[in-house]
PQR file with spaces between the fields and no chain letter, atoms N, CA, C, O and H, PARSE charges and radii, in Angstrom:
ATOM       1  N    MET     1     -91.598  -10.548 -152.678 -0.4000 1.5000
ATOM       2  CA   MET     1     -90.646   -9.479 -152.607 -0.0000 2.0000
ATOM       3  C    MET     1     -90.047   -9.460 -151.211  0.5500 1.7000
ATOM       4  O    MET     1     -90.763   -9.485 -150.210 -0.5500 1.4000
ATOM       5  N    ALA     2     -88.727   -9.416 -151.161 -0.4000 1.5000
ATOM       6  CA   ALA     2     -88.044   -9.438 -149.881 -0.0000 2.0000
ATOM       7  C    ALA     2     -88.210   -8.089 -149.165  0.5500 1.7000
ATOM       8  O    ALA     2     -88.185   -7.020 -149.775 -0.5500 1.4000
ATOM       9  H    ALA     2     -88.145   -9.396 -151.973  0.4000 1.0000
ATOM      10  N    LYS     3     -88.377   -8.193 -147.870 -0.4000 1.5000
ATOM      11  CA   LYS     3     -88.525   -6.984 -147.064 -0.0000 2.0000
ATOM      12  C    LYS     3     -87.122   -6.443 -146.766  0.5500 1.7000
ATOM      13  O    LYS     3     -86.217   -7.193 -146.400 -0.5500 1.4000
ATOM      14  H    LYS     3     -88.397   -9.061 -147.375  0.4000 1.0000
ATOM      15  N    ILE     4     -86.961   -5.111 -146.934 -0.4000 1.5000
ATOM      16  CA   ILE     4     -85.671   -4.509 -146.669 -0.0000 2.0000
ATOM      17  C    ILE     4     -85.764   -3.609 -145.428  0.5500 1.7000
ATOM      18  O    ILE     4     -86.829   -3.101 -145.077 -0.5500 1.4000
ATOM      19  H    ILE     4     -87.696   -4.502 -147.231  0.4000 1.0000
ATOM      20  N    SER     5     -84.631   -3.439 -144.796 -0.4000 1.5000
ATOM      21  CA   SER     5     -84.618   -2.665 -143.565 -0.0000 2.0000
ATOM      22  C    SER     5     -84.736   -1.165 -143.891  0.5500 1.7000
ATOM      23  O    SER     5     -84.488   -0.733 -145.017 -0.5500 1.4000
ATOM      24  H    SER     5     -83.766   -3.851 -145.081  0.4000 1.0000
ATOM      25  N    LYS     6     -85.120   -0.395 -142.876 -0.4000 1.5000
ATOM      26  CA   LYS     6     -85.236    1.049 -143.021 -0.0000 2.0000
ATOM      27  C    LYS     6     -83.897    1.649 -143.438  0.5500 1.7000
ATOM      28  O    LYS     6     -83.839    2.540 -144.285 -0.5500 1.4000
ATOM      29  H    LYS     6     -85.321   -0.746 -141.961  0.4000 1.0000
ATOM      30  N    GLN     7     -82.840    1.155 -142.841 -0.4000 1.5000
ATOM      31  CA   GLN     7     -81.494    1.651 -143.155 -0.0000 2.0000
ATOM      32  C    GLN     7     -81.134    1.382 -144.605  0.5500 1.7000
ATOM      33  O    GLN     7     -80.587    2.253 -145.281 -0.5500 1.4000
ATOM      34  H    GLN     7     -82.887    0.431 -142.152  0.4000 1.0000
ATOM      35  N    ASP     8     -81.442    0.161 -145.099 -0.4000 1.5000
ATOM      36  CA   ASP     8     -81.160   -0.181 -146.496 -0.0000 2.0000
ATOM      37  C    ASP     8     -81.993    0.707 -147.434  0.5500 1.7000
ATOM      38  O    ASP     8     -81.493    1.173 -148.458 -0.5500 1.4000
ATOM      39  H    ASP     8     -81.887   -0.546 -144.550  0.4000 1.0000
ATOM      40  N    ARG     9     -83.252    0.936 -147.081 -0.4000 1.5000
ATOM      41  CA   ARG     9     -84.122    1.735 -147.913 -0.0000 2.0000
ATOM      42  C    ARG     9     -83.584    3.191 -148.018  0.5500 1.7000
ATOM      43  O    ARG     9     -83.570    3.795 -149.090 -0.5500 1.4000
ATOM      44  H    ARG     9     -83.658    0.558 -146.249  0.4000 1.0000
ATOM      45  N    GLU    10     -83.149    3.714 -146.862 -0.4000 1.5000
ATOM      46  CA   GLU    10     -82.584    5.069 -146.840 -0.0000 2.0000
ATOM      47  C    GLU    10     -81.315    5.128 -147.668  0.5500 1.7000
ATOM      48  O    GLU    10     -81.085    6.113 -148.369 -0.5500 1.4000
ATOM      49  H    GLU    10     -83.161    3.224 -145.991  0.4000 1.0000
ATOM      50  N    GLU    11     -80.473    4.078 -147.601 -0.4000 1.5000
ATOM      51  CA   GLU    11     -79.262    4.040 -148.383 -0.0000 2.0000
ATOM      52  C    GLU    11     -79.578    3.951 -149.889  0.5500 1.7000
ATOM      53  O    GLU    11     -78.926    4.611 -150.698 -0.5500 1.4000
ATOM      54  H    GLU    11     -80.659    3.277 -147.031  0.4000 1.0000
ATOM      55  N    ILE    12     -80.559    3.151 -150.255 -0.4000 1.5000
ATOM      56  CA   ILE    12     -80.950    3.032 -151.644 -0.0000 2.0000
ATOM      57  C    ILE    12     -81.451    4.368 -152.157  0.5500 1.7000
ATOM      58  O    ILE    12     -81.069    4.784 -153.250 -0.5500 1.4000
ATOM      59  H    ILE    12     -81.089    2.615 -149.598  0.4000 1.0000
ATOM      60  N    ASN    13     -82.311    5.063 -151.383 -0.4000 1.5000
ATOM      61  CA   ASN    13     -82.828    6.370 -151.813 -0.0000 2.0000
ATOM      62  C    ASN    13     -81.702    7.393 -151.934  0.5500 1.7000
ATOM      63  O    ASN    13     -81.714    8.209 -152.856 -0.5500 1.4000
ATOM      64  H    ASN    13     -82.621    4.725 -150.495  0.4000 1.0000
ATOM      65  N    ALA    14     -80.735    7.368 -151.028 -0.4000 1.5000
ATOM      66  CA   ALA    14     -79.603    8.281 -151.109 -0.0000 2.0000
ATOM      67  C    ALA    14     -78.773    8.002 -152.368  0.5500 1.7000
ATOM      68  O    ALA    14     -78.315    8.929 -153.037 -0.5500 1.4000
ATOM      69  H    ALA    14     -80.725    6.706 -150.279  0.4000 1.0000
ATOM      70  N    GLN    15     -78.584    6.704 -152.684 -0.4000 1.5000
ATOM      71  CA   GLN    15     -77.824    6.326 -153.853 -0.0000 2.0000
ATOM      72  C    GLN    15     -78.558    6.720 -155.141  0.5500 1.7000
ATOM      73  O    GLN    15     -77.918    7.129 -156.110 -0.5500 1.4000
ATOM      74  H    GLN    15     -78.956    5.951 -152.141  0.4000 1.0000
ATOM      75  N    LYS    16     -79.890    6.605 -155.163 -0.4000 1.5000
ATOM      76  CA   LYS    16     -80.668    7.030 -156.316 -0.0000 2.0000
ATOM      77  C    LYS    16     -80.489    8.501 -156.579  0.5500 1.7000
ATOM      78  O    LYS    16     -80.291    8.912 -157.722 -0.5500 1.4000
ATOM      79  H    LYS    16     -80.410    6.273 -154.375  0.4000 1.0000
ATOM      80  N    LYS    17     -80.558    9.310 -155.521 -0.4000 1.5000
ATOM      81  CA   LYS    17     -80.373   10.746 -155.662 -0.0000 2.0000
ATOM      82  C    LYS    17     -78.968   11.070 -156.154  0.5500 1.7000
ATOM      83  O    LYS    17     -78.790   11.908 -157.037 -0.5500 1.4000
ATOM      84  H    LYS    17     -80.719    8.976 -154.592  0.4000 1.0000
ATOM      85  N    GLU    18     -77.985   10.411 -155.586 -0.4000 1.5000
ATOM      86  CA   GLU    18     -76.589   10.639 -155.976 -0.0000 2.0000
ATOM      87  C    GLU    18     -76.389   10.234 -157.441  0.5500 1.7000
ATOM      88  O    GLU    18     -75.740   10.956 -158.197 -0.5500 1.4000
ATOM      89  H    GLU    18     -78.130    9.729 -154.868  0.4000 1.0000
ATOM      90  N    LEU    19     -76.933    9.104 -157.839 -0.4000 1.5000
ATOM      91  CA   LEU    19     -76.808    8.654 -159.202 -0.0000 2.0000
ATOM      92  C    LEU    19     -77.498    9.617 -160.184  0.5500 1.7000
ATOM      93  O    LEU    19     -76.957    9.924 -161.246 -0.5500 1.4000
ATOM      94  H    LEU    19     -77.461    8.517 -157.224  0.4000 1.0000
ATOM      95  N    ALA    20     -78.682   10.080 -159.819 -0.4000 1.5000
ATOM      96  CA   ALA    20     -79.411   11.024 -160.676 -0.0000 2.0000
ATOM      97  C    ALA    20     -78.601   12.303 -160.867  0.5500 1.7000
ATOM      98  O    ALA    20     -78.497   12.820 -161.979 -0.5500 1.4000
ATOM      99  H    ALA    20     -79.122    9.830 -158.956  0.4000 1.0000
ATOM     100  N    LYS    21     -78.036   12.803 -159.784 -0.4000 1.5000
ATOM     101  CA   LYS    21     -77.205   14.031 -159.855 -0.0000 2.0000
ATOM     102  C    LYS    21     -75.968   13.778 -160.722  0.5500 1.7000
ATOM     103  O    LYS    21     -75.568   14.639 -161.506 -0.5500 1.4000
ATOM     104  H    LYS    21     -78.121   12.382 -158.880  0.4000 1.0000
ATOM     105  N    TYR    22     -75.369   12.602 -160.578 -0.4000 1.5000
ATOM     106  CA   TYR    22     -74.184   12.262 -161.330 -0.0000 2.0000
ATOM     107  C    TYR    22     -74.509   12.201 -162.842  0.5500 1.7000
ATOM     108  O    TYR    22     -73.757   12.719 -163.668 -0.5500 1.4000
ATOM     109  H    TYR    22     -75.693   11.903 -159.941  0.4000 1.0000
ATOM     110  N    ILE    23     -75.628   11.568 -163.176 -0.4000 1.5000
ATOM     111  CA   ILE    23     -76.019   11.456 -164.561 -0.0000 2.0000
ATOM     112  C    ILE    23     -76.370   12.838 -165.140  0.5500 1.7000
ATOM     113  O    ILE    23     -75.983   13.152 -166.266 -0.5500 1.4000
ATOM     114  H    ILE    23     -76.238   11.147 -162.505  0.4000 1.0000
ATOM     115  N    MET    24     -77.089   13.648 -164.385 -0.4000 1.5000
ATOM     116  CA   MET    24     -77.409   15.000 -164.815 -0.0000 2.0000
ATOM     117  C    MET    24     -76.161   15.769 -165.111  0.5500 1.7000
ATOM     118  O    MET    24     -76.083   16.461 -166.127 -0.5500 1.4000
ATOM     119  H    MET    24     -77.403   13.392 -163.471  0.4000 1.0000
ATOM     120  N    ASN    25     -75.157   15.662 -164.226 -0.4000 1.5000
ATOM     121  CA   ASN    25     -73.898   16.358 -164.431 -0.0000 2.0000
ATOM     122  C    ASN    25     -73.195   15.830 -165.688  0.5500 1.7000
ATOM     123  O    ASN    25     -72.639   16.611 -166.460 -0.5500 1.4000
ATOM     124  H    ASN    25     -75.221   15.100 -163.401  0.4000 1.0000
ATOM     125  N    LYS    26     -73.216   14.519 -165.894 -0.4000 1.5000
ATOM     126  CA   LYS    26     -72.552   13.912 -167.076 -0.0000 2.0000
ATOM     127  C    LYS    26     -73.200   14.400 -168.390  0.5500 1.7000
ATOM     128  O    LYS    26     -72.501   14.601 -169.383 -0.5500 1.4000
ATOM     129  H    LYS    26     -73.667   13.884 -165.267  0.4000 1.0000
ATOM     130  N    ILE    27     -74.489   14.585 -168.396 -0.4000 1.5000
ATOM     131  CA   ILE    27     -75.171   14.998 -169.627 -0.0000 2.0000
ATOM     132  C    ILE    27     -75.357   16.518 -169.704  0.5500 1.7000
ATOM     133  O    ILE    27     -75.919   17.031 -170.672 -0.5500 1.4000
ATOM     134  H    ILE    27     -75.056   14.422 -167.589  0.4000 1.0000
ATOM     135  N    GLY    28     -74.886   17.222 -168.690 -0.4000 1.5000
ATOM     136  CA   GLY    28     -74.995   18.671 -168.712 -0.0000 2.0000
ATOM     137  C    GLY    28     -76.357   19.226 -168.420  0.5500 1.7000
ATOM     138  O    GLY    28     -76.690   20.326 -168.862 -0.5500 1.4000
ATOM     139  H    GLY    28     -74.430   16.805 -167.905  0.4000 1.0000
ATOM     140  N    MET    29     -77.160   18.480 -167.676 -0.4000 1.5000
ATOM     141  CA   MET    29     -78.519   18.911 -167.349 -0.0000 2.0000
ATOM     142  C    MET    29     -78.509   19.575 -165.957  0.5500 1.7000
ATOM     143  O    MET    29     -77.882   19.080 -165.021 -0.5500 1.4000
ATOM     144  H    MET    29     -76.890   17.587 -167.317  0.4000 1.0000
ATOM     145  N    LYS    30     -79.197   20.667 -165.856 -0.4000 1.5000
ATOM     146  CA   LYS    30     -79.334   21.340 -164.560 -0.0000 2.0000
ATOM     147  C    LYS    30     -80.556   20.769 -163.829  0.5500 1.7000
ATOM     148  O    LYS    30     -81.458   20.203 -164.447 -0.5500 1.4000
ATOM     149  H    LYS    30     -79.707   21.069 -166.617  0.4000 1.0000
ATOM     150  N    TYR    31     -80.563   20.928 -162.526 -0.4000 1.5000
ATOM     151  CA   TYR    31     -81.643   20.363 -161.706 -0.0000 2.0000
ATOM     152  C    TYR    31     -83.014   20.865 -162.128  0.5500 1.7000
ATOM     153  O    TYR    31     -83.959   20.079 -162.192 -0.5500 1.4000
ATOM     154  H    TYR    31     -79.830   21.387 -162.024  0.4000 1.0000
ATOM     155  N    ASN    32     -83.146   22.170 -162.420 -0.4000 1.5000
ATOM     156  CA   ASN    32     -84.443   22.688 -162.784 -0.0000 2.0000
ATOM     157  C    ASN    32     -84.897   22.115 -164.129  0.5500 1.7000
ATOM     158  O    ASN    32     -86.096   21.944 -164.351 -0.5500 1.4000
ATOM     159  H    ASN    32     -82.378   22.809 -162.368  0.4000 1.0000
ATOM     160  N    GLU    33     -83.963   21.819 -165.018 -0.4000 1.5000
ATOM     161  CA   GLU    33     -84.339   21.177 -166.282 -0.0000 2.0000
ATOM     162  C    GLU    33     -84.846   19.737 -166.019  0.5500 1.7000
ATOM     163  O    GLU    33     -85.763   19.259 -166.686 -0.5500 1.4000
ATOM     164  H    GLU    33     -82.990   21.958 -164.837  0.4000 1.0000
ATOM     165  N    PHE    34     -84.243   19.084 -165.060 -0.4000 1.5000
ATOM     166  CA   PHE    34     -84.646   17.755 -164.688 -0.0000 2.0000
ATOM     167  C    PHE    34     -86.071   17.755 -164.121  0.5500 1.7000
ATOM     168  O    PHE    34     -86.893   16.906 -164.464 -0.5500 1.4000
ATOM     169  H    PHE    34     -83.497   19.472 -164.518  0.4000 1.0000
ATOM     170  N    ILE    35     -86.339   18.728 -163.247 -0.4000 1.5000
ATOM     171  CA   ILE    35     -87.693   18.842 -162.641 -0.0000 2.0000
ATOM     172  C    ILE    35     -88.707   19.127 -163.729  0.5500 1.7000
ATOM     173  O    ILE    35     -89.777   18.519 -163.736 -0.5500 1.4000
ATOM     174  H    ILE    35     -85.671   19.418 -162.968  0.4000 1.0000
ATOM     175  N    GLU    36     -88.399   20.052 -164.670 -0.4000 1.5000
ATOM     176  CA   GLU    36     -89.336   20.347 -165.752 -0.0000 2.0000
ATOM     177  C    GLU    36     -89.591   19.107 -166.611  0.5500 1.7000
ATOM     178  O    GLU    36     -90.729   18.860 -167.009 -0.5500 1.4000
ATOM     179  H    GLU    36     -87.529   20.545 -164.664  0.4000 1.0000
ATOM     180  N    ALA    37     -88.542   18.322 -166.902 -0.4000 1.5000
ATOM     181  CA   ALA    37     -88.729   17.121 -167.696 -0.0000 2.0000
ATOM     182  C    ALA    37     -89.563   16.076 -166.939  0.5500 1.7000
ATOM     183  O    ALA    37     -90.378   15.381 -167.546 -0.5500 1.4000
ATOM     184  H    ALA    37     -87.618   18.523 -166.579  0.4000 1.0000
ATOM     185  N    ALA    38     -89.364   15.962 -165.623 -0.4000 1.5000
ATOM     186  CA   ALA    38     -90.127   15.024 -164.807 -0.0000 2.0000
ATOM     187  C    ALA    38     -91.598   15.427 -164.758  0.5500 1.7000
ATOM     188  O    ALA    38     -92.490   14.585 -164.860 -0.5500 1.4000
ATOM     189  H    ALA    38     -88.702   16.526 -165.130  0.4000 1.0000
ATOM     190  N    GLU    39     -91.840   16.759 -164.597 -0.4000 1.5000
ATOM     191  CA   GLU    39     -93.228   17.261 -164.576 -0.0000 2.0000
ATOM     192  C    GLU    39     -93.922   16.960 -165.897  0.5500 1.7000
ATOM     193  O    GLU    39     -95.062   16.496 -165.909 -0.5500 1.4000
ATOM     194  H    GLU    39     -91.116   17.443 -164.515  0.4000 1.0000
ATOM     195  N    ALA    40     -93.245   17.220 -167.002 -0.4000 1.5000
ATOM     196  CA   ALA    40     -93.825   16.984 -168.322 -0.0000 2.0000
ATOM     197  C    ALA    40     -94.147   15.518 -168.507  0.5500 1.7000
ATOM     198  O    ALA    40     -95.207   15.170 -169.027 -0.5500 1.4000
ATOM     199  H    ALA    40     -92.319   17.596 -166.992  0.4000 1.0000
ATOM     200  N    LEU    41     -93.227   14.648 -168.080 -0.4000 1.5000
ATOM     201  CA   LEU    41     -93.460   13.196 -168.200 -0.0000 2.0000
ATOM     202  C    LEU    41     -94.666   12.771 -167.381  0.5500 1.7000
ATOM     203  O    LEU    41     -95.497   11.995 -167.853 -0.5500 1.4000
ATOM     204  H    LEU    41     -92.365   14.931 -167.658  0.4000 1.0000
ATOM     205  N    LEU    42     -94.767   13.271 -166.163 -0.4000 1.5000
ATOM     206  CA   LEU    42     -95.857   12.947 -165.279 -0.0000 2.0000
ATOM     207  C    LEU    42     -97.186   13.409 -165.858  0.5500 1.7000
ATOM     208  O    LEU    42     -98.161   12.658 -165.832 -0.5500 1.4000
ATOM     209  H    LEU    42     -94.092   13.901 -165.779  0.4000 1.0000
ATOM     210  N    ILE    43     -97.242   14.617 -166.376 -0.4000 1.5000
ATOM     211  CA   ILE    43     -98.487   15.147 -166.975 -0.0000 2.0000
ATOM     212  C    ILE    43     -98.858   14.370 -168.195  0.5500 1.7000
ATOM     213  O    ILE    43    -100.017   13.986 -168.352 -0.5500 1.4000
ATOM     214  H    ILE    43     -96.450   15.226 -166.398  0.4000 1.0000
ATOM     215  N    ASN    44     -97.892   14.118 -169.087 -0.4000 1.5000
ATOM     216  CA   ASN    44     -98.172   13.351 -170.315 -0.0000 2.0000
ATOM     217  C    ASN    44     -98.648   11.928 -170.038  0.5500 1.7000
ATOM     218  O    ASN    44     -99.537   11.404 -170.709 -0.5500 1.4000
ATOM     219  H    ASN    44     -96.951   14.429 -168.960  0.4000 1.0000
ATOM     220  N    GLU    45     -98.030   11.324 -169.031 -0.4000 1.5000
ATOM     221  CA   GLU    45     -98.325    9.920 -168.725 -0.0000 2.0000
ATOM     222  C    GLU    45     -99.642    9.739 -167.996  0.5500 1.7000
ATOM     223  O    GLU    45    -100.336    8.750 -168.232 -0.5500 1.4000
ATOM     224  H    GLU    45     -97.308   11.750 -168.486  0.4000 1.0000
ATOM     225  N    TYR    46    -100.007   10.657 -167.122 -0.4000 1.5000
ATOM     226  CA   TYR    46    -101.146   10.424 -166.233 -0.0000 2.0000
ATOM     227  C    TYR    46    -102.299   11.429 -166.346  0.5500 1.7000
ATOM     228  O    TYR    46    -103.241   11.359 -165.557 -0.5500 1.4000
ATOM     229  H    TYR    46     -99.443   11.460 -166.930  0.4000 1.0000
ATOM     230  N    SER    47    -102.250   12.343 -167.286 -0.4000 1.5000
ATOM     231  CA   SER    47    -103.348   13.314 -167.355 -0.0000 2.0000
ATOM     232  C    SER    47    -104.654   12.641 -167.768  0.5500 1.7000
ATOM     233  O    SER    47    -105.715   13.246 -167.615 -0.5500 1.4000
ATOM     234  H    SER    47    -101.485   12.400 -167.928  0.4000 1.0000
ATOM     235  N    GLY    48    -104.619   11.454 -168.268 -0.4000 1.5000
ATOM     236  CA   GLY    48    -105.819   10.729 -168.643 -0.0000 2.0000
ATOM     237  C    GLY    48    -106.727   10.394 -167.437  0.5500 1.7000
ATOM     238  O    GLY    48    -107.904   10.085 -167.623 -0.5500 1.4000
ATOM     239  H    GLY    48    -103.757   10.962 -168.392  0.4000 1.0000
ATOM     240  N    ILE    49    -106.192   10.453 -166.225 -0.4000 1.5000
ATOM     241  CA   ILE    49    -106.999   10.152 -165.050 -0.0000 2.0000
ATOM     242  C    ILE    49    -107.782   11.361 -164.573  0.5500 1.7000
ATOM     243  O    ILE    49    -108.614   11.250 -163.673 -0.5500 1.4000
ATOM     244  H    ILE    49    -105.236   10.705 -166.074  0.4000 1.0000
ATOM     245  N    LEU    50    -107.516   12.537 -165.182 -0.4000 1.5000
ATOM     246  CA   LEU    50    -108.194   13.748 -164.771 -0.0000 2.0000
ATOM     247  C    LEU    50    -109.577   13.868 -165.424  0.5500 1.7000
ATOM     248  O    LEU    50    -109.770   13.466 -166.571 -0.5500 1.4000
ATOM     249  H    LEU    50    -106.840   12.628 -165.913  0.4000 1.0000
ATOM     250  N    THR    51    -110.513   14.416 -164.691 -0.4000 1.5000
ATOM     251  CA   THR    51    -111.820   14.686 -165.270 -0.0000 2.0000
ATOM     252  C    THR    51    -111.729   15.950 -166.101  0.5500 1.7000
ATOM     253  O    THR    51    -110.750   16.690 -166.015 -0.5500 1.4000
ATOM     254  H    THR    51    -110.356   14.742 -163.759  0.4000 1.0000
ATOM     255  N    THR    52    -112.738   16.192 -166.894 -0.4000 1.5000
ATOM     256  CA   THR    52    -112.785   17.410 -167.697 -0.0000 2.0000
ATOM     257  C    THR    52    -112.739   18.646 -166.814  0.5500 1.7000
ATOM     258  O    THR    52    -112.083   19.634 -167.143 -0.5500 1.4000
ATOM     259  H    THR    52    -113.533   15.590 -166.963  0.4000 1.0000
ATOM     260  N    GLU    53    -113.432   18.581 -165.705 -0.4000 1.5000
ATOM     261  CA   GLU    53    -113.462   19.716 -164.776 -0.0000 2.0000
ATOM     262  C    GLU    53    -112.061   19.984 -164.165  0.5500 1.7000
ATOM     263  O    GLU    53    -111.639   21.127 -163.989 -0.5500 1.4000
ATOM     264  H    GLU    53    -113.965   17.778 -165.437  0.4000 1.0000
ATOM     265  N    GLU    54    -111.382   18.893 -163.860 -0.4000 1.5000
ATOM     266  CA   GLU    54    -110.027   19.038 -163.304 -0.0000 2.0000
ATOM     267  C    GLU    54    -109.093   19.626 -164.376  0.5500 1.7000
ATOM     268  O    GLU    54    -108.268   20.487 -164.070 -0.5500 1.4000
ATOM     269  H    GLU    54    -111.724   17.964 -164.003  0.4000 1.0000
ATOM     270  N    LYS    55    -109.216   19.176 -165.596 -0.4000 1.5000
ATOM     271  CA   LYS    55    -108.377   19.756 -166.681 -0.0000 2.0000
ATOM     272  C    LYS    55    -108.688   21.218 -166.885  0.5500 1.7000
ATOM     273  O    LYS    55    -107.780   22.008 -167.147 -0.5500 1.4000
ATOM     274  H    LYS    55    -109.886   18.476 -165.845  0.4000 1.0000
ATOM     275  N    GLN    56    -109.962   21.607 -166.769 -0.4000 1.5000
ATOM     276  CA   GLN    56    -110.363   23.005 -166.932 -0.0000 2.0000
ATOM     277  C    GLN    56    -109.708   23.894 -165.857  0.5500 1.7000
ATOM     278  O    GLN    56    -109.434   25.069 -166.099 -0.5500 1.4000
ATOM     279  H    GLN    56    -110.699   20.966 -166.556  0.4000 1.0000
ATOM     280  N    LYS    57    -109.468   23.329 -164.694 -0.4000 1.5000
ATOM     281  CA   LYS    57    -108.834   24.071 -163.609 -0.0000 2.0000
ATOM     282  C    LYS    57    -107.433   24.507 -164.025  0.5500 1.7000
ATOM     283  O    LYS    57    -106.961   25.570 -163.624 -0.5500 1.4000
ATOM     284  H    LYS    57    -109.692   22.374 -164.498  0.4000 1.0000
ATOM     285  N    PHE    58    -106.780   23.688 -164.823 -0.4000 1.5000
ATOM     286  CA   PHE    58    -105.440   23.955 -165.303 -0.0000 2.0000
ATOM     287  C    PHE    58    -105.472   24.334 -166.787  0.5500 1.7000
ATOM     288  O    PHE    58    -104.791   23.722 -167.610 -0.5500 1.4000
ATOM     289  H    PHE    58    -107.163   22.824 -165.149  0.4000 1.0000
ATOM     290  N    ASN    59    -106.266   25.341 -167.108 -0.4000 1.5000
ATOM     291  CA   ASN    59    -106.613   25.639 -168.485 -0.0000 2.0000
ATOM     292  C    ASN    59    -105.453   26.169 -169.331  0.5500 1.7000
ATOM     293  O    ASN    59    -105.580   26.226 -170.554 -0.5500 1.4000
ATOM     294  H    ASN    59    -106.819   25.837 -166.439  0.4000 1.0000
ATOM     295  N    LYS    60    -104.347   26.550 -168.735 -0.4000 1.5000
ATOM     296  CA   LYS    60    -103.227   27.010 -169.514 -0.0000 2.0000
ATOM     297  C    LYS    60    -102.343   25.852 -170.050  0.5500 1.7000
ATOM     298  O    LYS    60    -101.473   26.048 -170.899 -0.5500 1.4000
ATOM     299  H    LYS    60    -104.244   26.503 -167.741  0.4000 1.0000
ATOM     300  N    ILE    61    -102.603   24.671 -169.527 -0.4000 1.5000
ATOM     301  CA   ILE    61    -101.851   23.489 -169.990 -0.0000 2.0000
ATOM     302  C    ILE    61    -102.636   22.794 -171.064  0.5500 1.7000
ATOM     303  O    ILE    61    -103.840   22.580 -170.922 -0.5500 1.4000
ATOM     304  H    ILE    61    -103.310   24.513 -168.838  0.4000 1.0000
ATOM     305  N    ILE    62    -101.951   22.430 -172.163 -0.4000 1.5000
ATOM     306  CA   ILE    62    -102.586   21.674 -173.239 -0.0000 2.0000
ATOM     307  C    ILE    62    -102.343   20.182 -172.958  0.5500 1.7000
ATOM     308  O    ILE    62    -101.202   19.730 -172.863 -0.5500 1.4000
ATOM     309  H    ILE    62    -100.973   22.604 -172.278  0.4000 1.0000
ATOM     310  N    PHE    63    -103.430   19.444 -172.832 -0.4000 1.5000
ATOM     311  CA   PHE    63    -103.336   18.029 -172.525 -0.0000 2.0000
ATOM     312  C    PHE    63    -103.400   17.223 -173.818  0.5500 1.7000
ATOM     313  O    PHE    63    -104.189   17.516 -174.717 -0.5500 1.4000
ATOM     314  H    PHE    63    -104.357   19.811 -172.910  0.4000 1.0000
ATOM     315  N    ALA    64    -102.543   16.195 -173.890 -0.4000 1.5000
ATOM     316  CA   ALA    64    -102.564   15.277 -175.045 -0.0000 2.0000
ATOM     317  C    ALA    64    -103.827   14.436 -174.973  0.5500 1.7000
ATOM     318  O    ALA    64    -104.278   14.061 -173.890 -0.5500 1.4000
ATOM     319  H    ALA    64    -101.902   15.957 -173.160  0.4000 1.0000
ATOM     320  N    ASN    65    -104.386   14.147 -176.126 -0.4000 1.5000
ATOM     321  CA   ASN    65    -105.597   13.265 -176.157 -0.0000 2.0000
ATOM     322  C    ASN    65    -105.224   11.848 -176.436  0.5500 1.7000
ATOM     323  O    ASN    65    -106.096   10.981 -176.498 -0.5500 1.4000
ATOM     324  H    ASN    65    -104.020   14.451 -177.005  0.4000 1.0000
């Protein structure tokens, strides 16, 4: 993998944010809806790494099995 400069990395990150905002605007999604969708995806995708005790700490959330 080629190493990229700090300036290029910052530009890429700025473009990602700009593109995400552009797409959200195009599909009529608000930022808070985007954050909620991202949180749900993260929880659904990675909750399997949590222990039973950790899941019990967040007892109001229903975890997929």
